[in-house]
C-alpha positions as CSV (number, residue, x, y, z in Angstrom):
1,M,13.3,7.2,-1.5
2,Q,10.1,7.5,0.7
3,V,9.9,4.5,3.2
4,G,6.6,3.8,4.7
5,I,4.2,0.6,6.3
6,D,1.2,-0.7,5.1
7,S,-0.9,-2.5,7.5
8,F,-3.9,-4.7,6.9
9,A,-5.2,-4.0,10.5
10,T,-4.7,-8.0,11.3
11,A,-6.3,-8.9,15.0
12,F,-3.1,-9.2,16.7
13,V,-1.8,-11.7,19.6
14,S,-1.4,-10.0,23.1
15,D,1.8,-10.0,24.3
16,A,0.5,-10.9,27.5
17,T,-1.8,-13.7,26.9
18,K,-0.8,-15.1,23.5
19,L,-4.6,-15.2,22.7
20,A,-6.3,-12.8,20.1
21,G,-7.0,-9.7,21.3
22,N,-10.3,-7.9,20.8
23,A,-11.2,-5.6,17.6
24,S,-11.2,-2.2,19.7
25,E,-8.1,-3.1,21.1
26,S,-6.5,-3.8,17.8
27,L,-7.4,-1.0,16.0
28,R,-6.2,1.3,18.9
29,L,-2.8,-0.3,19.0
30,L,-2.6,0.1,15.0
31,T,-3.4,3.4,15.5
32,E,-0.4,3.7,18.2
33,R,1.8,2.4,15.4
34,I,0.7,4.8,13.2
35,I,1.7,7.6,15.5
36,H,5.3,5.9,16.1
37,A,5.8,5.9,12.4
38,D,5.5,9.6,12.3
39,Q,7.7,10.1,15.6
40,V,10.7,8.2,13.9
41,G,10.4,10.2,10.8
42,L,9.1,7.8,8.4
43,D,6.9,8.8,4.6
44,V,3.9,6.9,4.6
45,F,1.7,4.7,6.8
46,G,-0.7,3.0,4.2
47,I,-4.0,0.9,5.5
48,G,-5.3,-1.6,3.0
49,E,-9.2,-2.7,2.1
50,H,-10.7,-6.1,2.5
51,H,-13.7,-7.4,3.4
52,R,-12.9,-10.9,5.7
53,E,-13.0,-11.8,9.1
54,E,-9.3,-11.7,9.9
55,F,-9.0,-7.9,8.7
56,L,-10.2,-5.0,10.2
57,D,-9.5,-2.3,7.7
58,S,-13.0,-2.7,5.7
59,A,-13.5,1.3,6.4
60,P,-9.8,2.5,5.6
61,A,-10.5,6.6,5.4
62,L,-11.6,5.8,9.0
63,I,-8.5,4.5,11.0
64,L,-6.7,7.2,8.6
65,A,-8.6,10.0,10.1
66,A,-8.1,8.7,13.6
67,A,-4.5,8.6,13.2
68,S,-4.6,12.1,11.6
69,T,-5.4,14.2,14.2
70,R,-2.6,12.5,16.3
71,T,0.2,13.1,13.8
72,S,1.5,15.8,12.5
73,R,4.3,15.1,9.2
74,I,3.2,11.2,7.8
75,R,1.3,11.0,4.8
76,L,-1.8,9.0,4.9
77,S,-2.8,6.9,2.7
78,S,-5.0,3.7,1.2
79,A,-3.2,0.5,0.7
80,V,-5.4,-0.3,-1.6
81,T,-8.7,1.4,-1.9
82,V,-10.7,-1.5,-4.2
83,L,-12.1,0.8,-6.6
84,S,-14.0,-2.0,-8.4
85,A,-16.6,-2.5,-5.5
86,A,-16.3,1.2,-4.8
87,D,-18.3,4.9,-5.5
88,P,-15.7,6.7,-7.0
89,V,-18.0,9.7,-5.5
90,R,-17.3,8.4,-2.1
91,V,-14.3,7.4,-2.0
92,F,-13.2,10.8,-3.2
93,Q,-15.2,12.6,-0.7
94,Q,-13.6,10.3,1.8
95,F,-10.2,10.9,1.3
96,A,-11.0,14.8,0.6
97,T,-12.0,15.0,4.4
98,L,-9.2,13.2,5.6
99,D,-6.9,15.6,3.4
100,L,-8.5,18.5,5.1
101,L,-8.6,16.8,8.4
102,S,-4.5,15.9,8.1
103,Q,-3.9,19.5,6.7
104,G,-2.9,17.9,3.3
105,R,-1.4,14.6,4.1
106,A,-3.9,12.2,2.1
107,E,-3.5,9.9,-0.5
108,M,-5.1,7.2,-2.3
109,V,-3.2,3.7,-3.9
110,V,-6.5,2.5,-6.2
111,G,-6.9,-1.1,-7.5
112,R,-8.7,-4.2,-8.2
113,G,-7.5,-5.6,-4.9
114,S,-6.7,-9.5,-4.6
115,F,-9.4,-10.9,-2.7
116,I,-13.3,-10.7,-4.3
117,E,-15.4,-11.2,-1.3
118,S,-16.2,-7.6,-1.9
119,F,-18.3,-8.4,-5.2
120,P,-21.1,-10.1,-4.2
121,L,-21.0,-8.2,-0.9
122,F,-22.0,-4.9,-3.0
123,G,-24.2,-6.7,-5.5
124,L,-21.3,-6.4,-8.2
125,R,-20.9,-9.0,-11.0
126,L,-17.3,-11.0,-10.9
127,E,-17.4,-10.5,-14.5
128,D,-17.3,-7.2,-15.0
129,Y,-14.0,-6.9,-12.9
130,D,-11.6,-5.3,-15.6
131,S,-14.8,-3.0,-16.9
132,L,-15.8,-1.9,-13.2
133,F,-12.1,-0.8,-12.4
134,A,-11.7,1.0,-15.6
135,E,-14.8,2.9,-15.4
136,K,-14.5,3.7,-11.9
137,L,-10.8,5.0,-12.4
138,D,-11.9,7.3,-15.1
139,L,-14.1,8.7,-13.0
140,L,-12.6,9.4,-9.9
141,L,-9.7,11.3,-12.0
142,K,-12.4,13.5,-13.6
143,I,-13.9,14.1,-10.1
144,R,-10.4,15.0,-8.8
145,A,-9.7,17.2,-11.9
146,N,-13.1,18.8,-11.8
147,E,-15.2,20.3,-8.8
148,T,-18.7,19.5,-11.1
149,V,-18.8,16.6,-13.0
150,H,-20.3,15.5,-16.5
151,W,-19.7,11.9,-16.9
152,S,-21.3,8.7,-18.2
153,G,-20.7,4.8,-18.3
154,R,-22.3,1.7,-18.0
155,H,-21.9,0.9,-14.4
156,R,-22.9,4.0,-12.0
157,A,-25.5,6.8,-12.7
158,A,-24.0,9.4,-14.7
159,L,-23.4,12.9,-13.6
160,T,-24.5,15.8,-15.6
161,G,-23.2,18.6,-14.1
162,Q,-23.3,17.9,-10.1
163,G,-20.8,19.1,-7.8
164,V,-18.2,16.4,-5.7
165,Y,-17.2,18.4,-2.2
166,P,-15.4,19.0,-0.1
167,R,-12.4,19.5,-2.2
168,P,-9.4,18.9,-0.6
169,M,-6.3,20.7,0.3
170,Q,-3.9,19.2,-2.2
171,N,-4.5,20.5,-5.8
172,P,-4.5,17.4,-7.2
173,L,-4.9,14.8,-4.5
174,P,-2.6,12.0,-4.6
175,I,-3.3,8.7,-5.9
176,W,-1.3,5.7,-7.2
177,L,-2.2,3.0,-9.2
178,G,-1.8,-0.1,-7.2
179,V,-1.1,-3.1,-9.2
180,G,0.1,-7.5,-9.8
181,G,1.5,-8.9,-12.1
182,T,-0.8,-7.9,-15.4
183,P,0.7,-6.1,-18.3
184,E,-2.5,-4.2,-19.0
185,S,-2.1,-2.7,-15.6
186,F,1.3,-1.5,-16.1
187,A,0.7,0.1,-19.4
188,R,-2.4,2.0,-18.0
189,A,-0.8,3.4,-15.0
190,G,1.9,5.2,-17.5
191,T,-0.8,6.1,-20.4
192,L,-2.6,7.9,-17.3
193,G,0.7,9.1,-16.0
194,L,-0.1,8.2,-12.5
195,P,2.4,7.0,-10.0
196,L,3.1,3.1,-10.1
197,M,2.5,1.2,-6.6
198,V,3.4,-2.4,-7.2
199,A,2.8,-4.9,-5.0
200,I,5.6,-7.7,-5.3
201,I,5.0,-10.2,-2.3
202,G,6.4,-13.8,-4.0
203,G,9.2,-14.5,-6.4
204,E,12.3,-12.4,-7.3
205,T,11.4,-8.6,-7.7
206,R,14.4,-8.3,-10.7
207,R,11.8,-10.1,-12.9
208,F,9.0,-7.4,-12.5
209,R,11.7,-5.1,-14.6
210,P,10.0,-5.9,-18.0
211,L,6.4,-4.5,-16.5
212,V,8.0,-1.8,-15.0
213,D,9.8,-0.9,-18.5
214,I,6.0,-1.3,-20.2
215,Y,5.0,1.4,-17.5
216,R,7.5,3.6,-18.0
217,D,7.3,3.1,-22.2
218,A,3.3,3.8,-22.1
219,G,4.1,7.2,-19.8
220,R,6.5,8.3,-22.1
221,R,4.6,7.8,-25.4
222,A,1.6,9.4,-23.7
223,G,3.6,12.4,-22.7
224,H,4.6,12.4,-19.2
225,S,7.8,13.2,-17.9
226,P,10.3,10.8,-16.2
227,E,9.6,13.0,-12.5
228,E,5.8,11.7,-13.0
229,L,6.1,8.1,-13.7
230,R,7.0,7.1,-10.2
231,V,7.3,3.6,-9.2
232,G,6.8,2.3,-5.5
233,V,7.1,-1.3,-4.3
234,H,4.8,-2.4,-1.4
235,A,6.9,-5.8,0.0
236,L,6.4,-7.8,2.6
237,G,9.0,-7.6,5.5
238,Y,10.1,-7.3,9.1
239,V,13.1,-5.9,10.8
240,A,14.6,-7.1,14.0
241,E,18.0,-6.2,15.8
242,T,19.4,-9.5,13.7
243,T,18.5,-11.4,11.0
244,G,18.0,-14.6,13.0
245,Q,15.9,-12.8,15.3
246,A,13.7,-11.3,12.3
247,V,13.2,-15.0,10.5
248,E,12.4,-16.4,14.2
249,D,10.1,-13.8,14.8
250,F,8.5,-13.5,11.2
251,F,8.1,-17.2,9.6
252,P,5.6,-18.8,11.6
253,G,3.2,-16.3,11.3
254,Y,3.8,-15.8,7.6
255,A,3.6,-19.3,7.1
256,Q,0.5,-19.8,8.4
257,A,-0.8,-16.9,6.5
258,F,-0.2,-17.8,3.5
259,T,-0.8,-21.7,3.8
260,K,-4.2,-20.4,5.0
261,V,-4.7,-18.5,1.3
262,G,-3.0,-21.2,-0.3
263,K,-6.0,-23.3,0.6
264,E,-8.3,-21.3,-1.1
265,R,-6.1,-20.4,-3.8
266,G,-4.8,-23.9,-4.7
267,W,-1.4,-23.6,-3.4
268,P,0.4,-25.8,-1.9
269,P,1.6,-25.2,2.0
270,V,4.4,-22.8,2.9
271,T,7.5,-24.7,3.3
272,R,11.0,-23.2,5.5
273,R,13.2,-23.7,2.4
274,Q,10.3,-21.9,0.2
275,F,10.8,-18.7,2.7
276,D,14.2,-18.9,2.7
277,K,14.4,-18.8,-1.0
278,L,12.8,-15.2,-0.3
279,I,14.6,-13.5,1.6
280,D,17.5,-14.3,-0.2
281,R,19.6,-11.6,-2.2
282,N,17.0,-11.6,-5.2
283,G,14.0,-12.6,-3.2
284,A,11.0,-10.4,-2.4
285,L,10.6,-10.7,1.1
286,L,12.4,-7.8,3.7
287,V,13.3,-9.7,6.5
288,G,16.7,-9.3,7.9
289,N,18.7,-6.8,10.1
290,P,18.1,-3.4,9.2
291,E,21.8,-3.1,7.4
292,E,21.0,-5.9,5.4
293,V,17.2,-5.0,4.5
294,A,18.6,-1.5,3.5
295,T,21.1,-3.0,0.9
296,K,18.6,-5.3,-0.4
297,I,16.4,-3.0,-1.1
298,L,18.5,-0.5,-3.0
299,E,19.6,-3.9,-4.9
300,H,16.4,-4.2,-5.8
301,S,15.5,-0.5,-6.4
302,A,18.7,-0.5,-8.9
303,A,17.0,-3.7,-10.7
304,L,14.1,-2.2,-11.3
305,G,15.8,1.1,-12.9
306,G,15.2,3.2,-9.5
307,I,12.2,3.2,-7.1
308,S,10.5,6.6,-5.3
309,R,8.7,4.3,-2.3
310,I,9.1,1.0,-0.4
311,S,6.6,0.3,2.3
312,F,6.5,-2.4,4.5
313,Q,3.5,-4.8,4.8
314,M,4.8,-6.7,8.5
315,D,1.1,-7.7,10.0
316,V,0.8,-10.3,7.6
317,A,2.6,-12.4,10.1
318,A,1.0,-11.6,12.9
319,L,3.2,-10.5,15.0
320,A,2.9,-8.9,18.8
321,H,2.2,-5.0,18.8
322,T,5.9,-5.1,20.5
323,K,7.6,-6.7,18.3
324,L,6.0,-4.3,15.2
325,M,7.0,-0.9,17.6
326,N,10.7,-2.0,17.5
327,A,10.2,-2.6,13.9
328,I,9.1,0.8,13.3
329,E,11.5,2.4,15.6
330,L,14.2,0.0,13.7
331,I,13.3,1.0,9.7
332,G,12.6,4.7,10.9
333,A,16.1,4.9,12.9
334,R,18.4,2.6,10.9
335,V,17.1,1.6,7.7
336,A,15.4,5.3,5.8
337,P,18.7,7.1,6.8
338,I,20.8,4.6,4.4
339,L,18.2,4.6,1.9
340,R,17.7,8.6,1.7
341,A,21.6,9.0,1.7
342,A,22.1,6.8,-1.1
343,T,19.7,8.1,-2.9
344,H,19.3,11.6,-2.3
345,S,15.9,11.7,-1.5
346,P,13.9,14.8,0.6
347,T,13.4,13.7,3.9
348,S,9.8,15.8,3.9
349,A,6.9,13.3,3.7
350,N,4.9,16.5,3.0
351,A,6.1,16.9,-0.9
352,N,3.5,17.2,-3.6
353,L,2.6,14.1,-5.0
354,Q,0.3,13.3,-8.0
């Protein structure tokens, strides 16, 4: 099992002043965390994409490129690229360039995203939410497979044999499909034979099993091998030396962040009782001491029929940089070895992934 970290490049609280640091310093510290994840042997670091004031990840390929020249083994991924609002030609060019800079360590997770700010920002209609993604994914996969492309669609000018450059070092450049909770998204990933990254940020992880089964069934019917149909999980989580410390650190920022989003979406404020339910054995949050969290991941993997990757999203709780660095250390030194030993997975992060 591969083990990684995802970040939305949130502006963090300074350890010394308890005030929000400036954007430049926040990005510098994020780069340090990517380097640290590489040093402790984690497999992948992903950067999300948002177009909101509280996040600094509107250009994830640039952040990953900055880290690529100071790391040596860790895979560098988006988490996710909001493909509906992007030009697939430019997305491919950016990640192909990242692949060359990193000497074959780039990949992307593409999806529709959970926020809608990018639609008016880039002059797109929210009514085209589904058709934009399907069409752009089709084009992206054609570009990946062909140096010169013939393609036409509704939402973008046709390509009539133009070349798309540069070409990446990896062939094919790894592309995962990021999904939330719609059966159609799971079926699409299976039919295309793309690895699946499931965002499970609430509820009980085991309840996603029917959707994962839809993915595997669709892939099998389309003729894809079980080895192609890999499943990863993006989960909110945080590790400290003790479970009590992890909860004390994580809950305040988590509650604040999700209460804020909840106001936009009509959800009630987050309560401690809800949080405690989410960190219990079946709950989706991976918050606790290293051994407890590793055991929980293995149980969740079994409930989903086996997963190939787990990615921790920790900065949702706006934790201090030092706490995140310590959590990365613990995940690398104590969580990842348990998961790898239990799943007999190679430790190399550079195995070619579709």
